[in-house]
C-alpha positions, 0 to 999 in steps of 0.5 A, a space after each residue: 762135455 765143453 769144447 771150443 768151436 771154431 820160440 818160448 823159454 823154460 818158465 821158472 817163476 810164478 808171480 802172484 799177490 797174497 795178503 796185499 804183498 806181491 811175490 815170486 815163487 819157483 813152480 815147485 813152491 820151494 823157493 819164494 821171494 817178496 818183490 813188493 811188501 804191502 803198502 801201509 793202511 788199506 792199500 794193497 797189491 792186487 792184480 799182476 802179470 808177468 811178460 815172456 821176458 820176466 818183466 812184472 807188473 802189479 796194480 796197487 789198489 786204494 779203496 779210497 780212491 776211484 779205480 782210474 787212479 789206481 797205480 802200477 809199478 812195473 819191475 825188471 826180471 831181477 826185480 829192479 823197479 823200472 817205472 810207476 804209472 797209473 791205469 788211466 782211462 777216459 773222462 766224463 763217466 761216473 764209475 769205473 771198473 778196472 782192470 778186468 784182466 791184465 797182461 804185458 806183451 812179450 817184451 813187457 813194453 805194452 800193458 793191456 787191461 779191460 774196463 767197464 765205464 758207467 754213467 746214470 743220468 735218470 732215466 738213462 744209463 749208459 755203459 761202455 765195455 772194452 780194452 785199454 792198450 798203453 805204453 807201460 813205460 811211457 806212463 804219461 800217454 793215455 791209453 788207446 781203447 778197443 771198445 767191445 773187446 773184453 778180458 784181453 790177454 796178449 801173445 807176443 803183441 796180439 791181443 786175444 779178447 772176449 767178444 759178446 760174451 761168447 766169442 773169442 777174437 784174435 788181433 790181426 797181426 798187422 794191426 797189434 797192439 793198437 788196432 780194433 780189427 779181430 779175427 774170430 777164433 772160437 765160441 762157447 755159445 750154447 754150452 751154458 757158459 759165458 767166455 772171459 779170459 783166454 790165456 795161450 802159451 808163448 809157443 801157441 800150442 796150448 790155451 786155457 779158456 775161463 768159463 762162467 756160467 751164464 745163468 744168473 741164478 747158477 750155483 755152478 763154478 766157473 771152470 777152466 777149459 784147456 786145449 791143444 791148438 794149432 797156433 794162435 787162432 788155429 783149430 783146436 785139436 782133440 783131448 779138451 778137458 776141464 781142469 781139476 779145480 776146487 770151487 771157482 777157477 779162474 786167472 789161468 797163466 800157461 808157461 811159455 814152453 807149454 808145459 806148466 799151468 798155474 791158476 786160482 781157485 778155493 785153495 789159492 794159487 796152484 801150479 801143475 803140469 799141463 793135460 795130457 789131453 788123452 780124452 777124459 773130461 776132467 784133465 789128467 795132469 802131466 805133473 801133480 797139483 802143488 798149492 803155491 800160496 793159500 789165498 793167493 790170487 792172479 798167477 802169472 808164470 814167466 822168467 822172472 828171477 826168484 833166487 838172485 845170484 850173489 856177487 862174489 
């Protein structure tokens, strides 16, 4: 059994990408809305995230361009386009991998994303990993890089990040969101897994840690470990369990009220009630699993509107 050591509103929708398009769906899958169609050619909408006030950001990936030229668009809760920008990077590196995780602050004004930079000059190679933080509406500004803080998510304005592959850190409140000063939270050291993203409900009562097998030759799938918590950075409570997924499970998103959870696995995007936390190793859920989108990716729960009220 794996264990971690160490005012929200109802969420009516889940954003996700499918087939290169960007979608919104009700949590039961009965209502859907295409927020952005697949662009022409090989370009696709890939990563997406939703803020606690219903803003939606999505990254448009062009395979013919280097990663630091990939653009994003920010929409408001009703689907009105607010701004377009780029996930800018530092210059001077040979290759760039980003975004490794993508999230918005609760007010939708700050975007955080993970990065890896590489340079190889025989016989020496260099790599830098970290988190970029920037104003999503002032797209012309360069990001602030927090070196060593990986796989970021954000709760309010405070970043939660993976450190040294096995520790979770929480940004100190007086340094949020641009300061590189974190307090230790929990560790998965000794479990046989490395830590990637940790998603936390806006009410700070439920968290999900994304765990990848640490052995390079492992055939085990990645898993999602759900826990009740006593606040952001607080202790984990009894009843932690692994979500019942199929194949690799990743990109978990908890609703703002801590009652629903979405994730991605071999089925696509699925939504369910949070666990009962009754003590079983595999989670028993408060509401059954619903497949929202076969082949869907990067789900994010928030209050963006799926159905718009018609004008009279």
